[in-house]
Every structure is written in C-alpha cells, then in structure tokens.
N, C-alpha and C positions, 0 to 999 in steps of 0.2 A: 224795234217795234214795241219794246217793253214800255208801254205808256205808264210810267210809274212815277210816283213821288215817294221819296223815302220818308214820307210822313207816316209810315207805318211804325210809329214809335212803339206801339204795343208789342210788335214782334221783336224789334231790335232790343227792347228793354229786357226781354227774356235772356239775352245772351251778353248784355253789357257787363255783367259781373265777371265774365271770363277774361277780362282784359282785352287785348287787341285781336282776339280770335276773329278770323274772317267771318263776317256775318253771312251765314249760309242761307240758301234759298232767298237770296237778297232781292229777288224781283219785286217784292213789295206789293203795294196796292195803290189804286188811285185814291185821291184825297177823300172822295166821297165814301168809298168803301171803308177805308181805314178809320175815318172819323166816327163811324158807327160803333167802333169798339173802344172808344176812348172814355166814354162817360162824361158826366157834367163837370164843369169847372170847379164846383164847390160841393164836394160830396158831404152828405150829412153823416151822423154817427151811426145810423142804422138801428135795427132792433137787436137787443142784447139778450142772449140766453146763456148765462154763465160766461164761459170763455169764448162763446160763439157770437159773432156779429153778422147779421144778414141785412144787406142794403139793396133793395130793388130800385130800379129806375125806369122811367118811360119818357122818351123824347118824341114829341110830335111836331113836325115842322113842314112848312111849305117852301119849295125851292124852284128856282128857274135855272135851267142848264142850257147854255147855248150850243153845246157840243157833247151830248152824252155818249157818243161813240168814238170820240177822239179822232176824227177823220179830217183830212185836209180839204176835201171838197164835198159839197152836198150835205153838210151837217144840218140836222133838223132840231131846232130849239124845242124844248119841252118844259112843261110845268107839272109838278107832282106834289103829292103829300107823302112824307116819309115817316114811317113808324120805326122806333128803335127801342125795344125792350132790352133790359140789361139786368144782371143779377151778380152782386159781389158777396162772397162769403169769406170771413176772416176768423180763424181759430188760433188763439194764442195760449202759450204755456210758459213754463219756466225756462226762458232762454230760447224758445223756439216759436215759430209761427207757420201757419199754413194759410194760403190765400187761393181763392178760385174765382173765376169770372166766366160767365156765359153771356153771349149777346147775339142779336139778330137785327137786321134791318130789312124793311120791305118798302118799295116805292110804288105808289099808286098814281099812275099818270092820268092827267086831266085833259079835257078837250077832245078834239077830233084827231086822235092819233091813229095812224094806219094800224089795223089790228095786228098785222104781221110784224110791223116795226115795234109795236107795244110788247109783243111776245119776246122780241129780241132784247129789249132793255129792262123789262119789268121782271126782275128776278130777286130772290132773297140772297143776302149775304149773312153768314153766320160763323161763329167761332167760339173757342173756349181756351182758357189758360189755367195752369196750376203752378203753384210755387211753394217751396218749403225752405225755410231758413232756420239755422241752428247756430248759436254762439255758445262756446264752452267757457267754463270759468277761466281758462288760460287764454281767452280771447282768440281762439281759432274759430273761424266762421265757415260754415258749409251752406251751400245752396243747391237746390234742384229745381229745374223749370221744365215745363212742357206746354206746347201750344198746338192747336189745330185751327185752320181757317179755310173756308171756302169763299172765293171771290168770283162774282159775276163780272167778268171784264170783257165786255163787248166793245173792244177798241178797234174793231175793223168790221164794218157792215157792208155787205155787197148790195148793190142796188137791186130792185125787184126784178130786173130783166137780165141779170148777169149771174152765171154759174161759176163757182170757184174753179171749175175745170176748164172754163172757157179760155181759148187762146187769146181772146181780146183782153182778158184780165190777168191771168197768171199762166203764161206758157209753160207747158210741161207738167202742170199739176193734174193729178188724176181727178176724174169726175167723182163727185161725192153724191151717191145716190140718195142720201138723206137730205140733200139740199139741191133739188132740181132747179132749173131756170125758172125765174119768176118768184123766188123766195129769198129771204134774208138768211145769212149765215148766223144763226142765232146762238151758236156755242163757240164762236171763234176763240175767245180768250178765257173761257171759264177755267179756273185753276184751283188746285187744292195744295195746301202746304202743311207740313207737320215738322215740328222740331222738338228736341229734348236735349237737355244739357245739365251739367253739374260743375260746380266750382268750389275750390277750397282756398282760404287765405289764412296764413298763420305767421307767427313770429319765430324767427330762428335765433334771435338774440335781442338785446336792448335796442339796437339800431337797425337791425336787418330783418326783413320779412320776405316771405315767399308765397306765390299763388300758383295754382294749377287748375286747368279746366279741360273738359271734354264735351263734345257736342255731336249730334247726328241730326240731319235734316233731310227731308224728301219733298220735292216739288214736282207735281205732275199735272198735265193738261188733259182735258177731254178730247181736244183736237189733235189728231195724229200728225198734223203739219206743224205743230209746235213741240218743243223738246224740253221736257223736264229734266231734272238732275238731282243727284244725291251727294251728300257731303258728310264725311266723318273727319272731325278735326280735334286738335288738342293744342293747349297753350301751356307755357311755363314762364313765370315771371319772378323777378327779384327786385326788391327796393331797399335802398340804403338811406338812412336819415342824414340829411345835410345840415339842416337848421331845425329850429323848433317847429317850423311850419312848412318845410319843403323836403322832398325826397328825390333821390336819383333813382330812375326806374330803368330796368332792362327786361325786354320781353322777347320770347321766341314763339313761333307758331308753325303748325304743319297741318295740311288738309289733303285728304284723298277724295277725288270726285269722279263720279260716273254720270255720263250724259246719255239721254235717249237719242241724241243726234250723232253719236259716234260709237264705235265698238270698243274703244280702249279706256284705260284709266288715266286720270290726270293727277298731278301732284303740285301742291303749292307750299312754299316755305318762305319764312320771313324772319327778320331780326330787327328790333327797334330799340332805341335808347332815347330817354327824355327826362322830363321833370314833372313831378306831381306836387301840388301844394293845397293846403287848406288855410287860407288867410284868416278866416273867421269861422264861427260855428255853423253858418249856413252857406258858405261859399267854398268851392273846391274846383280845381282844374287839373288836367293831365294832358301833356303835349309830348308826342313822340315822333321821331322820324327814323327811317331805316331803309332797307332794301329788301326786295322780294323776288323770288324766281318762280317760274311756272313751266313744268314739263307737261305738255298737252298730248293726250291721246297716245299713251305709251311712248312718249318721247319723240313723236313725229315732228313736233315743233317745240322750241324752247325760247322763253322770253324772260327778260329781267327789267325791273323798273324800281324807281324810288317809291317809297310808301310812307304813310303817316297815319297817326291815330290821334284824334283830338276829342276831348270831352271837357265840358266845364259848365258850372252853374255859379252865378254871382248875384249877391244881393247888393245892388247899386245904391239903393236907398231904402227907407222904410216901406215905400210903395212900389219901387221899380226893381225888377229882377231880369236877368238875361241868361241865355244858355247858348252853347255852341257845341256841335258835333261834326266830325268828319272822318272819313276813312277812304282807303283805296285798296282794291283787291282784284284778282283775276277770277273769272268764272266762265263756264261754258255758255255759248250762245243759246238762247231760247227760241230763236227764229231761223237760224241757219244751221244746216248740217256741217259737221267737221269745221267748226269755227269757234272762237272764244273771244272774250272782250275784257278790256281793262276798264273797271268801273270806279269812278270817283264820285263821292257823295259828300256834300257839305250842307249843313243846316244851321240856322241861327234864329233865335227868337227873343222877343221882349214881352214881359207881362207887367201890366200896370194896375195896381189896386187903387182905383180912383177914390172909392169910398168903401165902407165895410160891406156894401151891397153890390157895388159895380166893379167888375173886373174886365179889363180889355187885354187882348194879346195880338201880336203880329209875328208871323213866322215866315221865313224865306228858305227855300230849298233849291239847291242846284245839283243836277246829276249829269254826268258825262260818261258816255259809253263809246270807247274807241275799239272798233273791231280789228282783229289781227290780220284777217285775210280778205282779199277781194272776192266778191261774189262772181259767179260766172256771168260774163257779159258786162261787168262793171268796169269803169275807167279808173276808179279809185276806191280805197277802202271806205267802209261806211262809218260815219261818225254821228252820234246822236247827242244833242244838248237839250236838257229840259230845265225850265225855270218855273217855279211855283211860288206864289205869294198869297198867304192866307191870313185874314184878319177876323177877329171875333170879339164881340162885346156881350157880357153876361150880367144880367141884373137880377138879383135875388129879392123878390118882393114878399116872400113868405118863407118860413123856415124850411119847408120842403119843396118850394116851387121857385123856378127862375124862368125868365124869358131871355132869348138870345137872338142875335143877328150875326150873320157871317158872310164873307165874300172871299172867293178863291179865283185868282187869275193865273192861268197856266199857259205856257207857250213851249212848244217843242220844235226844234230846228234840226232836221235830219238831212244829211248829205251822203252821197255815194250810194252803194248798193246796186245790185243788178236787176235785170228784168224778171229773174226767176223768183224774187221775193217782193216784199212791199217797198223796198228801197226808200227813196226820198219821200214817198207817200206817207211816211210816218209823221211828217211835220203837221202841226195843228195849232189852233188857238182856242181857248176855252174860258168862259166866264161862268161861274157858279155862285148864285145868290141864295141865301137861306135865312129864314126867320121862323122861330118856333118857341115852344115852351118845354121845360124839363121838370119832371116830377121825380124827386129822389128822396128816399126815406132812410 
C-alpha cells in the first residue's frame, strides 16, 4: 500500500554519498509531495553576504489531479492552486561548505469539493535538510547530512458512509472513535521521516581508496494501523584504480532495523562488487552487483537475494544529459504486521537544454515490492508494481522568473494480499497536470 514513487530524490541524495548503504526509511513520497522540495530547474545565484548565499524561491501553480487519494475505485478528480515557498542557504569556507534548505507546500482546492473530503486532502507538506562537506589538503572528504520531512499521504480514503472498523470494509479492525461512520479517514497515511548520516572518503595509496559511512533513520505514522520503522546502518568500501578513468569497487553494508509491526530486531547484510568510471569531466557511473541476506524479527525468518547498486550521470551532448539510479534492499512492511518486503527501485531520466532559456526533462520510475509472507486469508503473497512517468518544461523569461508545465502519469498494479488489509485494492491509475510560475532569487 505504500503509494510511493522514489522520486524523493531529495531524501535519497542525503545518503548517496555513503555508497550502497541501504536507503533507510525508503518509503518515500508521492510525486506531488516530493516535487515540492526540489526547487526550480534553474537556481539563480541568490543574495550574497560575504561567504553566505541566501536564495529564496516561491512557486505558484495550478494543477488537476484525477486521483488525489490513490484509490482504485471512487476517485474524485480535483483542481487546486499550489503554493511552494522554499529557502536555500549556502555557507562556504576554505575547503568546506554548509548548505541548508527549508520548504513547504500547501494546496488550495477549487470548486465544489465536499468539505470533509477537502479536509482530507488539503494539508501542508514541509521539510528541511542540512549538509556539511569538508575536503582536506590530502584529498580526504567528509560529509554530514540531516533531513526531516512531513508528508500528507492520504492514499486511502474511506467513503462517507464507511467506518474503518466496519466488517464490510476491514474485518477485524478496531473501531476508530475519531473516525465515526459518515466521515473520511483524514489521517490514514500521514507520515514523518528523519534521517542523519555521515561519510568519509580517503586515499590509502596512489591507486587505492577507501570509504566508510554510517546512518540512522526513523519513519513513523500517525495511524496506528500503519507501521513505522527505524534503521541504523554502516558501509565500508574500497576502490582500486584499473585505468586512468575506471576503478574496481568492493562494498560491504550492514543494517539493524526495528519495526512497529513486530517485537524483534532484524538484520540486513550485503556485499557488492563492480566498476566505477568517470569518462569525462561531467559524466560518471557506478555499477555493482552482489548478494544480500536478511534475518527478520530475531531470526524467525531468513532470506537471501541478489542485489545491485546503480548510479550514473552522462553528458550525451552539449544539450542532452541522462541519469540512472537503481537499488534493491529488504525492509519491514509498513502495512502488515510481522511481514517484510524485497524492494527494487529503478529510475532513469533525460534533460534537454533546448535553448539558454528553455529546459525540458523526462523521468521514469519503477518500484517493485515483493512481500515475504501471505496475509491471513490470502491465496498468494502480495506483489506491488508501481510505474511513474513525469515530464516537465521550464522556460526562464526573466533572470528571477520562470514558467513551467508538467505532467505525471502513475499506475500501480497490486496482486495478492488478504481481506484483513487493503490487498489488491492498492491498484490505481493517476494523471497529474500542472502549470505555474517560479520566482527564485
């Protein structure tokens, strides 16, 4: 039921410097929520006060969403005005830098929207991130990152005549006194996430390098029927220069996890080997394959699987660039008690600089969640496949102002699952269209 696209590049970017460390709190956000934290496509230089740069931004847009609640049946299309203020701070010194970002989005729905339905979907999203980078004269690099985000994720809305405790809808679920019959479940998917991490990259010799990282994350829900989890992880990596532009890389990772949906501790461990390359000054890639194991809930269940870690950015021409990212990992289920899932995520994108003022981009994301256990009453294990295609065009008509249009097409195909949870009801289709103006100084 995790209606997510891993278009939450803002969160993943905080941990990417740690190598193949399992992306913790990987539930992510829907495309609309996450896009609010990304900022404009063409950031300006900001206001400078000595080493400090301050860059405020305000996006105002109109959007049409055919399925704001990500439901299979009974979706209500809405139109709204979205406000997205954002502030970037950058402080630089001799070999070091500090960056900070704070952002918020608010949707104001238009037309004759049911007041209770409006209360369900009209909420703020907000978040912040901090980063510190230091490079020593001996080319040792250190980084620290931190992020917090609140996401209004109403991806399951009960009809106005159905109670979440109703046997018609969810057999065995307790009655929620805050959501009596005749109301919407307005806080079903609201979630909070926090992550902090550190990484170090250094040289051991002329051709050999080493990296190490550590991270902690916490994901929690307002709804007691959904299960947050915590993760403490570490990575250790080595690279050996093969040619002037390529390296052999070897990485190890370990994570300890605790879930609100079970009483025990889980352990994930992995080893990967691959190649990294920087063919030119603006292009680089890293591709690794390996194996991972998972001891779930104090060893009550053990699983093994191939794994991979892909990352790359390429300048295909003066105007066209491409990127690719992919990973696989185990994590506790956020919807089922005493269950876990194998999550595969692959994303790819193209950016075309048509003119000095016009930039276009196209991104595709695929996410697969393969649950380990059958739910009570199910005939087979649950499997979720989510596809997301997002395109955007941005035209800068003034130094500080741009106009943009965007379209997001999403499809989720869910199979399996029992009657005690949402099961195949997770499937949905969604079209999101947006046009607006961005002011960034």
